[in-house]
N, C-alpha and C positions, 0 to 999 in steps of 0.2 A: 603512281606512288613513288616509284623509283626515280622518276624525273624530279619530283618535288624534293626528295631527299638529296638528290644530286645538286639541285639548286641551292638548297640550304648549306650543303657542304662547300659548294663553290663560294658562297658569300662568306663563310667562316674562313676559308683559306685565303680569300682576298683580303679580309681584315688582318689575318695573320701576316701576310706579305706586306701590307701597308705598315703594320706595326714594326716589322723588321727594318724597313727602310727609313722610318721616322727616327729622329734622334731620341735617345732615351733620357728622360729627365725625371729626377726624383725631387718633388717639390717639398712636401712636408712628411714627417713620419706618419705612418698609418696607425690603425688600431693595434698593430703588433706592439708598438711602443707602449700603448696603454696597458697591454696585457702583462708587461713586465712589472707593473705596480710601482713605478718610479715617479716621483714628483719632482720634475725639473725645476719648478718654481721654488722649491725649498732650498735648492742649491744657491750659492752666492752668484751675483750677476757676472757677466763676462767682462773682461777688461776692454776699455774703449767703448763699451756698450752704453754708456750714459752716465747719468748723475747718481746712480745708486752706489757707485764705488767712490769712496772718499779720496780726494786728491792730496790732502795734507795729512800725513800720518805722524803720530807722535813718536814712532820709532820705526826703525828698519824692520824689526820683527813683525810689526803689524802690517806693514806693506808687503812683506814676504808672505805672510799668512793669507792676506787678501788675494795676492796673485796666485798662490797655490790653490786656493779654493776656486778662483776663476778658471784656472787651468784644469782643475778636476771636473768642473762643470762642462768645459769645452770637450774634454776627453770623453766624458759620459755621452754627450750629444753626438760626438763623432762615432762612438761605438754603436749607439742606437741607430744612427743613420745607416751605418755599414750593415748591421744586423737586419734592418728593414730592407735594404737593397738586396741582400742575400736571400731573404725570405721571399721577396717579390720575384726575384730572378728564378728561384726554384719553383715557385708557383707557375710562372710562365713556361718554364721548361716542362713541367708536368702536364700542363694543358697542351703544349705543342706535341708531346709524345702521345697524349690521348687523341688528339686530332689525327695524327698519323695512323694510329691504330684504327680509328673510325674510317679513315679513307681506305685503308687496306680491306676492312670488312665490307665496305660498300663496293669496292672493286670486285671482291669475291661474289657478293650478292648479284652484281650486275652480270658477271660471267655466267653464274648459275641461271639467272633469269633468261639470258640469251640462249643458253642450251635448252632450257625448258620451252622457250618459244619455238626453237628449231624443231624439237621433238614434237611439239603440238602441231606444227605445220605438216610434218611428215605423217603423223597419225591421221590428220584430217584428209590428206591426199590418199592415204591407204584406205581409209573409210570410204571415200568417194569412189575409188577404183573397185572396192569390194561391193559396194551398192550397185555400181554399173554392171559388174559381172553377175550379181544376184538377179538383177532385173532382166538381164539377157537370158540367163538360165531359166528363169521363171517363164518368160515368153516362149522359149524353146520347148520347155516341158508342156506348156499349154498347147503349143502347135502340134507336138507329138501326140498328145491325147486327143487332138482334133477339136479342141475347144477354142473358140475365137477369143482372142485377148481382150476385145472390146466388151464382151459380155460380162 
């Protein structure tokens, strides 16, 4: 059982080490962003993002308003990505800490198991010696009584 647990822990630690060496990439916001109850589609489109932004404005004020709303949307997306990254990083750190604690517990269990196995071996040897002594004393007692041990 101990070997099975050690194998599982080894696989987890190997995955952990592989994750640390691989470059970290955050592709898309996770469900964390959905939990914020924000609808990014309700915000105005980003500048340079396509045909949704009118290119000919009737006044500078309209252009400024469109750019401000686009900037607001970009800032919101940036904050969400940053919050997402922080949340994921904290989750990874928590899991790493938990893995370290599990590794420490398994080390303690392994040491305890080794001491129990050593004690078991010592007790088995003592039992064997005691049985030999007992058998010797029984045969000596029978010999003293004058009874043949084969009878």
